[in-house]
Every structure is written in structure tokens, then in C-alpha cells.
C-alpha positions as CSV (number, residue, x, y, z in Angstrom):
1,M,0.0,0.0,0.0
2,N,1.3,3.5,-0.9
3,D,2.2,5.9,1.8
4,A,-0.2,8.8,1.7
5,T,2.6,11.2,2.6
6,R,4.7,10.2,-0.4
7,P,4.2,11.7,-3.9
8,T,2.8,9.4,-6.5
9,I,3.8,9.3,-10.2
10,L,1.5,8.0,-12.9
11,F,3.5,6.4,-15.8
12,V,1.3,5.8,-18.9
13,D,2.7,3.7,-21.8
14,D,1.0,0.9,-23.8
15,D,4.5,-0.8,-24.1
16,P,4.7,-3.2,-21.2
17,K,8.5,-3.2,-21.3
18,A,8.6,0.5,-20.7
19,G,6.3,0.1,-17.7
20,E,8.5,-2.7,-16.2
21,L,11.6,-0.5,-16.7
22,M,9.9,2.4,-14.9
23,L,8.9,0.2,-12.0
24,R,12.5,-1.1,-11.6
25,F,13.8,2.5,-11.9
26,S,11.4,3.7,-9.2
27,A,12.2,0.9,-6.7
28,G,13.6,2.4,-3.6
29,A,12.8,6.0,-4.6
30,D,11.2,8.6,-2.4
31,Y,8.0,8.4,-4.4
32,D,5.5,5.7,-5.5
33,C,4.9,4.8,-9.2
34,E,1.7,3.6,-10.7
35,V,2.0,2.1,-14.2
36,F,-0.9,2.1,-16.7
37,R,-1.0,0.7,-20.2
38,D,-4.5,2.1,-20.8
39,P,-4.5,6.0,-20.8
40,A,-8.3,6.0,-20.0
41,A,-7.6,4.0,-16.8
42,A,-4.8,6.3,-15.9
43,L,-7.2,9.3,-16.3
44,E,-9.8,7.7,-14.1
45,H,-7.2,7.0,-11.4
46,F,-6.0,10.6,-11.6
47,L,-9.5,12.1,-11.3
48,H,-10.3,10.0,-8.2
49,R,-7.0,9.9,-6.4
50,G,-4.8,12.6,-8.0
51,A,-1.0,12.4,-8.5
52,A,2.1,14.5,-8.0
53,M,3.3,14.0,-11.6
54,I,2.2,12.3,-14.8
55,I,4.6,10.8,-17.4
56,T,2.8,9.7,-20.6
57,D,3.8,8.3,-23.9
58,L,2.8,10.5,-26.9
59,R,1.4,7.8,-29.2
60,M,-1.0,5.3,-27.7
61,P,-4.2,3.6,-28.8
62,G,-7.4,5.2,-27.4
63,L,-6.2,8.5,-25.9
64,S,-3.0,9.9,-27.2
65,G,-0.6,11.7,-24.8
66,I,-1.8,15.1,-26.0
67,E,-5.5,14.1,-25.5
68,L,-4.7,12.7,-22.1
69,L,-2.9,16.0,-21.3
70,A,-6.0,18.0,-22.4
71,R,-8.3,15.9,-20.2
72,V,-6.1,16.4,-17.2
73,R,-5.8,20.1,-17.8
74,E,-9.6,20.4,-17.7
75,H,-9.4,19.4,-14.0
76,D,-6.0,20.5,-12.8
77,N,-3.8,23.2,-14.3
78,D,-0.9,22.6,-11.9
79,V,0.0,18.9,-11.9
80,P,3.2,18.4,-14.0
81,V,2.7,16.3,-17.1
82,V,5.8,15.1,-19.0
83,I,5.5,13.8,-22.6
84,V,7.7,10.8,-23.7
85,T,8.3,11.0,-27.5
86,G,10.3,9.6,-30.3
87,Y,12.7,11.7,-32.4
88,A,10.2,11.8,-35.2
89,D,7.6,13.4,-32.9
90,V,9.5,16.3,-31.5
91,E,7.3,18.8,-33.2
92,S,4.3,17.1,-31.5
93,A,6.0,17.3,-28.2
94,I,6.6,21.0,-28.7
95,E,2.9,21.4,-29.4
96,A,2.2,19.5,-26.2
97,L,4.3,22.1,-24.3
98,R,2.2,24.9,-25.9
99,L,-0.9,23.1,-24.6
100,G,0.3,22.8,-21.0
101,A,2.8,20.0,-20.8
102,T,5.6,20.6,-18.3
103,D,8.4,19.0,-20.2
104,F,9.2,16.2,-22.6
105,I,11.9,13.5,-22.9
106,K,12.9,11.6,-26.0
107,K,12.9,7.8,-26.5
108,P,14.8,5.8,-25.7
109,F,15.4,7.8,-22.6
110,D,18.5,7.3,-20.4
111,M,17.5,6.3,-16.8
112,D,19.9,8.9,-15.3
113,E,18.2,11.6,-17.5
114,M,14.8,10.4,-16.3
115,R,15.9,10.4,-12.7
116,V,17.1,14.0,-12.9
117,L,13.8,15.0,-14.7
118,V,11.6,13.4,-12.1
119,E,13.6,14.7,-9.1
120,R,13.6,18.2,-10.6
121,T,9.9,18.2,-11.4
122,L,8.9,16.8,-8.0
123,A,11.1,19.3,-6.2
124,H,9.5,22.2,-8.1
125,R,6.1,20.8,-7.4
126,A,6.8,20.6,-3.7
127,L,8.1,24.2,-3.8
128,V,5.0,25.4,-5.5
129,E,2.8,23.7,-2.9
130,E,4.8,25.1,-0.1
131,N,4.6,28.7,-1.5
132,R,0.9,28.3,-2.0
133,L,0.5,27.2,1.6
134,L,2.6,30.2,2.8
135,R,0.5,32.6,0.7
136,R,-2.7,31.2,2.3
137,Q,-1.2,31.5,5.8
138,L,0.0,35.1,5.0
139,G,-3.4,36.0,3.6
140,R,-5.0,34.5,6.7
141,Q,-2.7,36.6,8.9
142,E,-3.2,39.7,6.8
143,R,-6.9,39.5,7.1
144,F,-6.4,39.7,10.8
145,S,-3.6,42.3,10.5
146,D,-5.7,45.1,12.1
147,L,-6.9,42.8,14.9
148,L,-3.7,42.3,16.9
149,G,-3.0,40.3,20.0
150,G,-2.2,36.8,21.1
151,S,-3.9,36.9,24.5
152,D,-6.5,34.2,25.4
153,A,-9.3,36.8,25.1
154,M,-8.2,37.6,21.5
155,Q,-7.7,33.9,20.6
156,Q,-11.4,33.4,21.5
157,V,-12.3,36.2,19.2
158,Y,-10.3,34.8,16.3
159,R,-11.8,31.3,16.8
160,L,-15.3,32.7,16.7
161,I,-14.6,34.8,13.6
162,D,-13.2,31.7,11.8
163,K,-16.3,29.7,12.7
164,V,-18.8,32.3,11.4
165,A,-16.9,33.7,8.4
166,D,-18.3,31.4,5.7
167,I,-21.7,30.5,7.1
168,R,-23.2,33.9,6.2
169,C,-25.2,34.3,9.4
170,N,-26.1,37.6,11.1
171,V,-23.7,38.6,13.9
172,I,-24.0,41.0,16.8
173,I,-20.6,42.5,18.0
174,E,-20.7,44.0,21.5
175,G,-18.0,45.8,23.3
176,E,-16.9,49.1,24.7
177,S,-16.0,52.0,22.5
178,G,-12.5,51.7,21.1
179,T,-12.3,47.9,21.3
180,G,-12.3,47.3,17.5
181,K,-15.8,46.2,16.7
182,E,-15.6,47.4,13.1
183,L,-12.2,45.7,12.7
184,A,-13.8,42.4,13.9
185,A,-16.7,42.9,11.4
186,R,-14.1,43.5,8.6
187,A,-12.2,40.4,9.6
188,I,-15.4,38.3,9.4
189,H,-16.1,39.6,5.9
190,H,-12.6,39.4,4.6
191,R,-12.1,35.8,5.8
192,S,-15.3,34.7,4.1
193,Q,-15.7,33.2,0.6
194,F,-17.4,36.4,-0.5
195,A,-14.6,38.7,0.6
196,E,-14.4,40.3,-2.8
197,R,-18.0,41.5,-2.5
198,P,-18.9,44.9,-0.9
199,F,-18.4,45.7,2.7
200,V,-20.5,48.7,3.6
201,V,-20.3,50.6,6.9
202,I,-23.2,52.7,8.3
203,D,-23.0,54.7,11.5
204,C,-26.5,54.6,12.8
205,G,-25.8,57.0,15.6
206,A,-24.7,59.8,13.2
207,L,-27.8,60.0,11.0
208,S,-31.4,61.0,11.6
209,D,-34.2,58.6,10.8
210,T,-34.9,60.3,7.5
211,L,-31.3,60.3,6.3
212,L,-30.7,56.8,7.6
213,E,-33.7,55.5,5.7
214,S,-32.7,57.2,2.5
215,E,-29.1,56.0,2.8
216,L,-30.1,52.4,3.6
217,F,-33.0,51.9,1.2
218,G,-32.4,54.5,-1.5
219,H,-35.1,56.7,-3.0
220,E,-37.0,57.3,-6.2
221,K,-37.0,60.5,-8.2
222,G,-39.3,63.0,-6.6
223,A,-39.6,61.1,-3.3
224,F,-38.9,64.3,-1.4
225,T,-37.6,67.8,-2.0
226,G,-34.2,67.6,-3.6
227,A,-34.6,64.0,-4.9
228,V,-34.0,65.0,-8.5
229,T,-32.8,61.5,-9.5
230,A,-33.4,58.0,-8.3
231,K,-30.7,56.6,-6.0
232,R,-29.7,53.1,-5.0
233,G,-29.5,52.5,-1.3
234,L,-26.5,51.1,0.5
235,L,-28.3,47.8,1.1
236,E,-28.8,47.4,-2.7
237,A,-25.1,48.3,-3.3
238,A,-24.0,45.8,-0.7
239,S,-26.0,42.9,-2.1
240,G,-23.8,39.8,-2.2
241,G,-21.7,41.2,0.6
242,T,-21.9,42.5,4.2
243,V,-23.5,45.5,5.8
244,F,-22.0,46.7,9.1
245,L,-24.5,48.7,11.2
246,D,-22.5,50.5,13.9
247,E,-24.2,51.6,17.1
248,I,-27.5,50.0,16.1
249,G,-28.9,50.6,19.6
250,N,-29.4,54.2,18.7
251,I,-32.0,53.8,16.0
252,S,-35.6,54.6,16.7
253,D,-38.4,52.1,17.1
254,A,-39.9,53.1,13.8
255,M,-36.6,52.5,12.0
256,Q,-36.2,49.2,13.8
257,I,-39.6,48.0,12.4
258,K,-38.4,48.9,8.8
259,L,-35.1,47.2,9.3
260,L,-36.7,44.1,10.7
261,R,-38.7,43.6,7.5
262,V,-35.5,43.9,5.5
263,V,-33.6,41.5,7.6
264,Q,-36.5,39.0,7.4
265,E,-37.4,39.3,3.8
266,Q,-34.1,40.3,2.3
267,Q,-36.0,42.9,0.3
268,V,-35.9,46.7,0.3
269,T,-38.3,49.3,-1.1
270,R,-36.9,52.6,-2.0
271,V,-38.3,55.7,-0.3
272,G,-41.1,56.8,-2.6
273,G,-41.2,53.5,-4.4
274,V,-43.6,50.6,-4.4
275,R,-41.6,47.8,-5.9
276,P,-39.6,45.6,-3.5
277,I,-36.0,44.9,-4.6
278,D,-34.4,41.6,-3.7
279,I,-31.0,41.8,-1.9
280,D,-28.6,39.2,-0.5
281,V,-26.9,40.8,2.5
282,R,-25.3,39.5,5.7
283,F,-25.9,41.9,8.6
284,I,-23.2,42.5,11.2
285,V,-24.3,45.0,13.8
286,A,-22.4,46.5,16.7
287,S,-23.3,48.3,19.9
288,N,-21.4,49.6,22.9
289,Q,-24.6,49.0,24.9
290,D,-25.9,45.6,26.0
291,L,-28.6,45.0,23.4
292,E,-30.2,42.2,25.5
293,R,-30.6,44.7,28.3
294,L,-32.1,47.2,26.0
295,V,-34.6,44.6,24.9
296,A,-35.5,43.9,28.5
297,E,-36.0,47.6,29.1
298,G,-38.2,47.9,26.1
299,R,-35.8,50.1,24.2
300,F,-34.9,47.7,21.4
301,R,-37.3,45.4,19.6
302,H,-37.0,41.7,20.7
303,D,-37.9,40.4,17.2
304,L,-35.2,42.4,15.5
305,Y,-32.7,41.5,18.2
306,H,-33.4,37.7,17.7
307,R,-33.2,38.1,14.0
308,L,-29.7,39.6,14.3
309,N,-28.5,37.6,17.3
310,V,-27.6,34.4,15.4
311,V,-24.1,34.7,16.8
312,K,-22.8,37.2,19.4
313,L,-19.2,38.3,19.5
314,R,-17.8,40.2,22.5
315,M,-14.7,42.4,21.9
316,P,-12.7,42.4,25.2
317,P,-11.6,45.8,26.6
318,L,-7.9,46.4,26.7
319,R,-7.7,46.0,30.5
320,E,-8.8,42.4,30.0
321,R,-5.9,41.7,27.5
322,R,-3.0,43.5,29.0
323,D,-0.6,40.9,27.6
324,D,-1.3,42.4,24.2
325,I,-0.3,46.0,25.1
326,P,3.5,45.6,24.2
327,L,2.5,44.1,20.8
328,L,0.0,46.9,20.1
329,V,2.4,49.6,21.2
330,Q,5.2,48.4,18.9
331,H,2.8,48.0,16.0
332,F,1.6,51.6,16.4
333,V,5.1,52.9,16.9
334,D,6.3,51.3,13.7
335,H,3.2,52.5,11.8
336,F,3.5,56.1,12.9
337,A,7.3,56.2,12.6
338,R,6.8,55.3,8.9
339,R,4.0,57.9,8.5
340,Y,5.8,60.8,10.1
341,H,9.3,59.8,9.0
342,R,10.6,59.4,12.5
343,E,13.6,57.3,13.6
344,V,11.8,55.9,16.6
345,V,12.3,52.5,18.1
346,G,9.8,52.4,21.0
347,F,9.2,53.4,24.6
348,D,11.7,53.0,27.4
349,A,11.2,50.2,30.0
350,A,9.8,52.5,32.7
351,S,7.2,53.9,30.3
352,M,6.2,50.5,29.1
353,R,5.6,49.5,32.7
354,R,3.3,52.5,33.1
355,L,1.5,51.6,29.9
356,L,0.8,48.1,31.2
357,E,-0.5,49.4,34.5
358,Y,-2.9,52.0,33.1
359,P,-6.6,50.9,32.9
360,W,-7.2,52.3,29.4
361,P,-10.8,53.4,29.6
362,G,-10.7,54.4,25.9
363,N,-9.3,51.0,25.0
364,V,-7.2,50.4,21.9
365,R,-8.3,53.6,20.3
366,E,-6.9,55.6,23.3
367,L,-3.6,53.6,23.1
368,R,-3.3,54.3,19.4
369,N,-3.8,58.0,19.8
370,L,-1.3,58.2,22.7
371,V,1.4,56.4,20.6
372,E,0.7,58.6,17.6
373,R,1.1,61.7,19.7
374,H,4.4,60.6,21.2
375,V,5.8,59.5,17.8
376,A,4.7,62.8,16.1
377,L,6.4,64.8,18.8
378,A,9.5,62.6,19.3
379,D,12.9,64.2,19.9
380,G,14.8,61.0,19.7
381,P,14.7,57.3,19.0
382,V,13.5,56.3,22.5
383,L,10.1,57.5,23.6
384,E,9.4,58.6,27.2
385,L,5.8,58.5,28.3
386,E,4.2,61.8,29.2
387,P,2.0,62.0,32.4
388,L,-1.2,59.9,32.0
389,P,-4.6,60.9,33.2
390,A,-5.3,60.6,36.9
391,A,-6.1,57.0,38.0
392,P,-9.6,56.2,39.1
393,P,-10.4,55.9,42.8
394,R,-9.1,52.7,44.3
395,G,-10.4,50.6,47.2
396,D,-13.9,49.3,47.5
397,G,-15.6,52.0,45.4
398,I,-18.1,50.7,42.8
399,D,-15.9,52.3,40.1
400,A,-12.6,51.1,41.4
401,D,-11.9,48.8,38.4
402,W,-13.1,51.2,35.7
403,P,-16.4,49.4,34.8
404,T,-18.5,50.2,31.8
405,L,-21.3,52.7,32.1
406,Q,-23.8,49.8,32.0
407,E,-22.0,47.9,34.8
408,L,-21.6,51.1,36.8
409,E,-25.3,51.6,36.5
410,R,-26.1,48.1,37.7
411,R,-23.8,48.4,40.7
412,Y,-25.2,51.8,41.7
413,I,-28.8,50.7,41.5
414,L,-28.1,47.5,43.5
415,R,-26.3,49.7,46.1
416,V,-29.3,52.1,46.4
417,L,-31.7,49.1,46.6
418,E,-29.6,47.7,49.5
419,H,-29.6,51.1,51.2
420,C,-33.4,51.3,50.8
421,G,-33.8,47.9,52.5
422,G,-34.9,46.2,49.3
423,S,-37.9,48.5,48.8
424,R,-38.3,49.0,45.1
425,E,-40.7,51.9,45.6
426,K,-38.1,53.8,47.7
427,T,-35.3,52.8,45.3
428,A,-37.2,54.0,42.3
429,A,-38.0,57.3,44.0
430,T,-34.4,57.8,45.0
431,L,-33.1,57.0,41.5
432,G,-35.8,59.2,39.9
433,I,-37.1,56.4,37.6
434,N,-40.4,54.5,37.3
435,K,-40.9,51.3,39.3
436,S,-41.6,49.4,36.1
437,T,-38.2,50.5,34.7
438,L,-36.5,49.3,37.9
439,W,-38.3,46.0,37.8
440,R,-37.3,45.4,34.1
441,K,-33.6,46.1,35.0
442,L,-33.7,43.8,38.0
443,Q,-35.4,41.0,35.9
444,A,-32.7,41.3,33.2
445,W,-29.9,41.2,35.7
446,R,-31.4,38.1,37.4
447,R,-31.6,36.3,34.1
448,E,-27.9,37.0,33.5
449,G,-27.0,36.0,37.1
450,L,-26.0,39.5,37.9
451,A,-28.5,40.1,40.7
452,D,-29.9,37.9,43.5
453,E,-33.5,36.8,43.4
454,T,-34.1,38.7,46.6
455,D,-33.0,42.0,45.1
């Protein structure tokens, strides 16, 4: 039985003596040789099991060597095919080279000449395969190039991105501002099989309902004042690709209803139009708020949330991945040194220790801006860190570990509830909110295991 790790050569010649000679020649070699007198049988074997190289006689009954070459090239443009030819058929062999043969050798061939040809061809084949693998690995790395870090938290992000990239499901990305939610969305798109299709980014928090609807759905001529021509919406333009809706938690309830229909039906109707237009879009949405909590509070539609929440990806804050800070710092130093033509190598050891200790409330975006400023103003090759913002209060305060606003709200409400002896009425009055709002928040936190049943 052939070793699956060894390359296999198919030798095709209707002359049994040539096949016997090739088998003796191949005995003890670093490859396996399969001999065929019938070119059709050789082709069938290749189509089902492949080969590292094919050596075929030019003149054979049934399929000629050139016809066999043509059939092989219909399925594989890379496998080396060597033509064996007599002196009278050199012109035909040259024609075979034009049609995609790798090389040819004349009959009667010298075994040393054949050995050199086979070894050279297999070595080149192995090099091509190795380069192809390296290019795939490089491409894989480059598609993650803007998402840097080897921490456990980032490895979880990479694994989830790999899992969802090609299955074209909708994704919710949550995380604090500055954690790289858009970069994660781009990584999902660029690692997918439709990476060459459009990737469209829409900042939902920066547009009014009217503008957002027009941008997303497009409009017909005369739909409103100033609509002098028809315009395709971004969802139409992105068909076949990905739409990234940033800060989706900011859109109104009316806009959520319209978006829900699009997500469900994969159809859009332009503003002022009546004809639905089919689209094929994967939705990736992001929010620095907890959308599930917004649903519990009645501020985000549960049906839209569940349509979008096929997979949820959480981008970790920088304080949860401090091991990545040196890598990120050096990446930004190199990047801005090239941009600003500075001969800068990095921060000194004391500065790096301070960078590692700082809580980074602005996350990677804050770190990037800090490094850019230091490189732009650099006086020498080694950077010395300027004073950082004051550290937050330490000790037992509810904000001692720089929590998110949502987490700080939860801690504060539970602290007030405890102070009020568990009375929801007194707590709501102290907080200045409705009892029903307080109840929804507590219910949501209990479901998440973030509040006791007695709270």
C-alpha cells in the first residue's frame, strides 16, 4: 500500500517493457509509481486519487498523450505532465508544451536523465505547494492584521470569527468604544468566501431617521424635495456582501420596524417607491450597549434582536488583555514612525511598565492616539511617556476597576436598593425612575445571574 505522505507518479505507456523499466527504476525511490497501459484507466485514477506527476507516452491507442494532457488540464492546471516522445515526434512534443505540458523526454530515454527530470519536477512541485500554503497563511494573517493580539481573550475572538466567516449568518458584536468592533466585522467579511463582494459601513448614531432610511433603502426620483434623480440605497449596493451597522442601539423604534422587515425578507423598497427589490446581505451589527438589556428595558425590539443575534461576539476591553499591550504599542510605533518619517524604536522600560498598569478606559483607540502623539512629537529614537490621566479611585468603590457605564449603573442601582432595605418603591424614588423600569432592569440582571432573586 502506498504511503499517503509520499508523492505518486503515474506512468502511462502501452508498451509493457517501458512500464517494467519504470517500476525497476522507481524501486527504492522517495515516491510511488503507478504504471498504466491504458490511458483512460490512468485518467480515471487521476480524477479520483490525484497524482504529484504524470509521465505519458505520446502515441497510444485510445487516448493519445496530448489528448490525455487536455483531459487532465480540464481538471488540474498545476500537476506536472511530462511527454515521452520519439525523435520523429519532437514537433508534436513542442505542441504539447504549448498546450500545457511541463516538459518532454525523448525515447529511448536514459535512466539517469529520467531520474534528474523526475527529481527536478517533484522538487519544483513541492516548492509550488509550499509557496501556495505560505501565501494562504500570509493571507490569513493579513486579514487579521488590524486585529492584533495573542492573548487568550483575542484567541477566542479569532476562533469565533473563523467559525462564522463562511456561514453567512447575522452577527452582533458588542464591546466598549475603542475595542475594535468594526475591525472584527471587517475580519469576518474578509475571511469569508465572498470577501471580494462589498463591505458597507453605516454609522446609525450619526444619522437622523430620514437620512438613515434614504441611505439604507435609497429613494425614487421626486420622493422628497431635492430627490432629482433615483438613488440606489446602500443595502442594494452591498448585495452579495456584508452590511455593518454600527451603534444600532441608537436607531428609533420606527426604524427598527423597517429594518426588521429587510432582515427577514431580504428585500428593500426605496423611499417613494412601491416595488420591493431583492437583496442578499449578511448583517453584522455593533453596539457599545448591551442590546439584550435594551430589549429587557423595552428600548430595542426583541424580534429584531433575535433576527440579528444568530451569533454574538464580544470584543474584550484592553484592561482584560494587558498581555497584548506591548505588541500593540510596537505596532503603532512602527506604523506612525513610517507615516511621520521618525527614527523611533519604542518606549523605554519605565514607560512600558506604566502603559501596562494604566486601565485604558478608551481601550485600543486611546492607546493608538497616545502612541501617535508621542511619535509625532518625538525628539529622539526612544520615547518617554508623558503623564497619564489621573487614575480612578481605588479601594472598595463601585468604580474602582473602571467598569463600563452599564456595569456602573447596575452596581449603583443595587447599592441604592440595598440602602433602601430592598424596597423597590423607595429605590425608584431615590433614583428618579419608574418602578416598572427598575423592575425590568432587575429582571434582566437576574436572568444574567448579575443580581440575586431577593433584590
